[in-house]
C-alpha positions in Angstrom: 37.9 8.2 3.8 35.0 7.3 6.0 35.9 6.9 9.7 33.2 4.3 10.2 34.7 2.0 7.5 38.4 2.2 8.4 39.6 -1.3 9.1 41.5 -1.7 12.4 44.8 -3.4 11.9 47.4 -5.0 14.2 50.1 -2.8 15.7 53.6 -4.3 15.9 55.0 -5.3 19.3 56.9 -2.0 19.4 54.9 0.3 17.1 56.3 3.5 15.8 55.0 6.9 16.8 51.5 7.5 15.5 51.2 9.8 12.5 47.5 10.6 12.7 44.9 10.5 15.4 41.2 11.3 15.5 39.0 11.6 18.5 35.2 12.3 18.4 32.1 11.8 20.5 29.2 9.6 19.5 25.7 9.8 21.0 23.4 7.0 20.0 19.7 6.5 20.5 18.0 3.2 19.4 14.3 2.4 19.5 12.5 -0.7 18.4 8.9 -1.0 17.4 6.0 -3.3 16.7 3.0 -2.7 14.4 0.2 -0.7 16.0 -2.2 -3.4 15.0 -0.5 -5.9 17.3 -1.2 -6.4 21.0 1.0 -4.7 23.6 1.7 -8.2 24.8 4.0 -8.4 21.8 6.5 -6.4 23.8 7.5 -9.5 25.7 8.9 -11.0 22.5 11.4 -8.2 22.2 12.2 -8.2 25.9 12.8 -12.0 26.0 15.1 -11.7 23.0 17.1 -9.1 24.8 16.0 -6.3 22.4 15.5 -3.1 24.2 15.7 0.6 23.4 18.8 2.4 24.7 20.9 5.6 24.7 24.6 5.4 24.7 27.5 7.9 24.8 31.0 7.0 23.7 34.3 8.7 22.9 36.3 7.2 20.0 40.1 7.4 19.5 41.4 6.2 16.2 45.2 6.0 15.8 47.0 5.5 12.5 50.6 4.5 12.2 53.1 5.0 9.4 53.2 1.3 8.7 49.6 1.2 7.8 48.6 -0.3 11.1 45.9 1.3 13.3 44.1 0.9 16.6 40.7 2.1 17.9 39.7 2.7 21.5 36.2 3.5 22.6 35.3 4.7 26.1 31.7 4.4 27.3 31.3 6.9 30.2 27.9 5.5 31.1 28.7 1.9 30.3 28.1 -0.1 27.1 24.4 -0.4 26.3 24.6 -4.2 26.2 25.6 -4.6 29.9 23.3 -7.6 30.3 25.5 -9.7 28.2 28.5 -9.4 30.5 29.1 -10.3 34.1 30.3 -6.7 34.7 29.5 -3.5 32.8 31.9 -2.6 29.9 33.4 0.8 29.9 36.1 0.5 27.3 36.8 -1.5 24.2 40.0 -1.6 22.3 40.5 -3.0 18.8 44.0 -4.0 17.7 44.1 -5.6 14.3 41.5 -8.3 14.5 41.6 -8.6 18.3 38.9 -6.9 20.4 39.5 -6.4 24.1 36.8 -5.2 26.6 37.5 -3.6 30.0 35.5 -2.8 33.1 35.3 0.5 34.9 38.7 -0.2 36.6 40.4 -0.9 33.3 40.6 -4.6 34.0 40.4 -6.9 31.0 37.2 -8.9 31.1 37.0 -10.3 27.6 39.2 -10.7 24.5 38.4 -12.3 21.2 40.0 -12.6 17.8 37.6 -11.6 15.1 38.3 -12.8 11.5 41.6 -12.7 9.8 44.6 -10.4 10.5 45.8 -8.1 7.8 47.1 -4.6 7.4 46.5 -1.6 5.1 49.2 -0.3 2.9 50.9 2.8 4.3 49.4 6.1 3.2 51.5 8.5 1.2 52.6 11.5 3.3 50.5 13.9 1.3 47.3 11.8 2.0 47.8 11.5 5.8 46.3 15.0 6.5 43.1 13.9 4.9 42.7 10.7 6.9 39.5 10.8 8.8 37.8 13.4 6.7 34.9 12.5 4.3 34.8 13.3 0.6 32.3 16.0 -0.1 29.1 15.1 -1.9 29.4 16.4 -5.5 27.3 16.4 -8.6 28.0 13.1 -10.5 30.2 13.6 -13.6 29.1 12.2 -16.9 31.6 9.4 -16.5 30.1 8.6 -13.1 26.6 8.5 -14.6 27.7 6.4 -17.6 29.5 4.0 -15.3 26.5 3.5 -13.0 24.1 3.2 -15.9 26.3 0.6 -17.6 26.0 -1.4 -14.4 22.2 -1.5 -14.6 21.2 1.7 -12.7 18.7 4.3 -13.9 19.7 7.9 -13.3 17.4 10.8 -12.4 17.8 14.4 -11.3 15.1 16.2 -9.4 15.3 19.4 -7.3 19.1 19.3 -7.1 19.0 15.7 -6.0 20.8 13.0 -8.0 19.3 9.5 -7.9 20.6 6.1 -9.1 18.0 3.4 -9.0 18.2 -0.4 -9.5 15.9 -3.2 -8.5 17.6 -3.6 -5.2 19.4 -0.3 -4.4 18.7 3.4 -4.5 21.4 6.1 -4.0 20.2 9.6 -3.4 22.9 12.4 -3.4 22.1 16.0 -2.4 25.3 18.1 -3.0 23.5 21.4 -2.1 22.7 20.2 1.4 25.7 17.8 1.7 23.7 14.7 2.6 23.1 11.3 1.1 20.9 8.3 1.5 21.1 4.6 0.6 17.9 2.5 0.4 17.9 -1.3 0.1 14.9 -2.9 -1.5 13.3 -6.3 -1.6 10.5 -7.0 -4.1 10.2 -3.3 -4.7 9.8 -2.4 -1.0 12.3 -0.4 1.0 13.7 -2.6 3.8 16.6 -0.5 5.0 17.6 3.2 4.8 20.8 4.9 5.8 20.8 8.7 5.8 24.0 10.7 6.5 24.5 14.5 7.0 27.9 16.1 6.5 29.2 19.3 8.0 32.0 21.5 6.6 34.9 22.3 9.0 36.8 25.5 9.3 39.5 24.1 7.0 37.0 23.5 4.2 36.9 19.7 4.8 33.9 17.5 5.7 32.9 15.3 8.7 29.7 13.4 9.5 27.3 15.3 11.7 24.7 12.6 12.2 23.5 9.3 10.7 20.0 7.8 10.8 19.3 4.2 10.0 15.9 2.6 9.7 15.0 -1.0 9.1 11.6 -2.1 7.9 9.3 -5.1 8.2 6.7 -6.0 5.6 3.3 -7.2 6.7 1.0 -9.3 4.7 -0.4 -6.4 2.8 3.0 -5.4 1.6 3.2 -2.1 3.5 6.5 -1.2 5.3 6.8 -0.6 9.0 9.7 0.7 11.0 11.2 -2.2 13.0 14.4 -0.4 14.2 15.3 3.3 14.4 18.9 4.3 15.2 20.4 7.8 15.3 24.1 8.5 15.8 25.2 12.1 16.4 28.9 12.9 16.0 30.6 15.9 17.7 33.8 17.2 19.3 36.1 16.2 16.6 39.7 16.6 17.4 42.8 15.5 15.5 44.8 14.8 18.7 46.4 11.6 20.0 45.1 12.1 23.5 41.8 10.9 24.9 40.5 12.2 28.3 38.1 9.7 30.0 37.1 12.3 32.5 36.1 14.7 29.8 34.0 11.9 28.4 31.9 11.8 31.6 30.1 14.9 30.3 26.7 14.0 29.0 26.0 15.0 25.5 22.9 17.0 24.6 21.4 13.9 22.9 22.1 11.7 25.9 20.6 14.3 28.3 17.5 14.7 26.2 17.0 11.0 25.8 17.5 10.1 29.5 15.0 12.8 30.5 12.4 11.4 28.1 10.4 8.9 30.1 8.8 7.6 26.9 12.0 5.9 25.8 10.7 2.4 25.4 9.8 -0.2 22.9 7.3 1.7 20.9 4.3 1.1 18.7 4.8 2.5 15.3 2.1 3.6 12.9 2.3 2.7 9.2 4.9 4.6 7.3 4.6 4.8 3.6 7.4 3.9 1.3 9.8 6.8 0.9 9.0 8.5 -2.4 11.4 9.8 -5.0 10.0 12.3 -7.5 11.2 11.0 -10.9 10.5 11.3 -14.5 8.6 8.1 -14.9 9.3 7.0 -18.5 8.7 3.5 -19.7 11.2 2.1 -22.2 10.6 -1.3 -23.8 11.5 -3.9 -25.0 14.9 -4.0 -23.5 16.8 -5.8 -24.9 15.4 -4.4 -28.1 15.6 -5.4 -31.8 14.8 -2.8 -34.5 12.2 -0.7 -32.6 12.0 0.7 -29.1 8.9 2.1 -27.4 8.6 5.0 -25.0 5.6 5.7 -22.7 5.4 9.0 -20.8 3.1 10.0 -18.0 2.2 13.2 -19.9 3.0 14.6 -23.4 6.6 15.7 -23.8 8.1 17.8 -26.5 11.7 16.7 -25.8 14.6 15.0 -27.6 15.8 11.5 -27.0 19.6 11.1 -27.3 21.4 7.8 -27.8 25.0 7.4 -26.8 27.4 4.5 -27.1 28.4 2.5 -24.1 31.5 4.7 -23.8 29.5 7.9 -23.9 29.9 9.0 -27.5 26.9 10.7 -29.0 25.2 8.7 -31.8 21.7 10.0 -32.7 18.8 12.3 -31.6 15.1 11.6 -31.9 11.9 13.6 -31.1 9.3 12.8 -28.4 6.0 14.3 -29.5 3.3 12.5 -27.5 2.7 10.2 -24.5 3.8 7.3 -26.7 6.7 7.2 -29.2 8.4 4.5 -31.3 12.0 4.9 -32.4 13.6 3.0 -35.2 17.0 1.7 -34.2 17.6 -0.5 -37.1 20.8 1.3 -37.9 22.4 0.5 -34.6 24.3 -2.8 -34.2 24.1 -5.2 -31.3 25.6 -3.8 -28.1 25.0 -1.7 -25.0 23.9 2.0 -25.3 22.8 4.9 -23.1 19.5 6.6 -23.6 19.1 10.2 -22.3 16.0 12.4 -22.1 16.2 15.9 -20.6 13.3 18.1 -19.5 13.2 21.5 -17.9 13.7 20.0 -14.4 14.8 16.4 -14.7 17.1 14.0 -16.6 16.3 10.4 -17.4 19.2 8.1 -18.3 18.9 4.4 -18.8 20.9 1.5 -20.3 19.6 0.1 -23.6 20.7 -3.3 -24.9 20.2 -4.0 -28.6 20.1 -7.7 -29.5 18.8 -8.6 -33.0 
């Protein structure tokens, strides 16, 4: 279960003893950019909007209770980055269910707000509690995983040990060998947001996030992408203890030290960055939906087999590719959804086919 996605839920007035606690440090660096073709005066637009680069250290304590309730406390030893928004700097936040409380350096409550609706998670079975807070390792997708994603409209590729699911709006890139993954969001074929996450293996053969990099992009009039925001979070000092030591949190992390020593931390000009590329077997398949014939167009001659499976994954037929263009007769197949699979020496191409006569 991902720590970042655990929902914080309300603790009863007299909560039972916690059954699981997680503490860890987070060092964050955020930069914003403007296109290099724009005037430096454009910086004022960011500054007037309150957008500024920053570094921030925090120590997080997540507490889970047998009832399924939980709390989250975050201590900011150097103050919350957005101090301009408050009359006094914020040094601690506490989330209880859907209520967020903010405190100053003397632990005085300076702000409290109810966010959304109140609800609780079902209690975890006792055998699952030891895994709470750990990530699931990145594994090679099973055939069932692939067929499920393809049936939902994704194309599937493998390339250099990476496993890629692609749709018109989303790309999922899994790298089980190096234990990292990336999600890319697209608009009109251009990447507008990427989220990369690296996992580390613990001594007890479980997994935790090491760092996460998020980039958002702008599109200029020529359609090229530019980085608008860069954020890197580094996670460290994991401890499954129910105690948090604010004094210990005063220690600067290596990322915080490096960032604060860097005098160039500012709103920056960025140079054009090309769309991230994925090396894939670029095979055209049309029409789709198809009637009695289906065409395949390859970037180079392939001497490979095309396999057709039912929507549930049952093998149906095999056909031969023998040039850069091939036509396959599918008259014998009734209307419905199918899976097309082409395997080469290094890559696999899987795509959903709809037959509608």
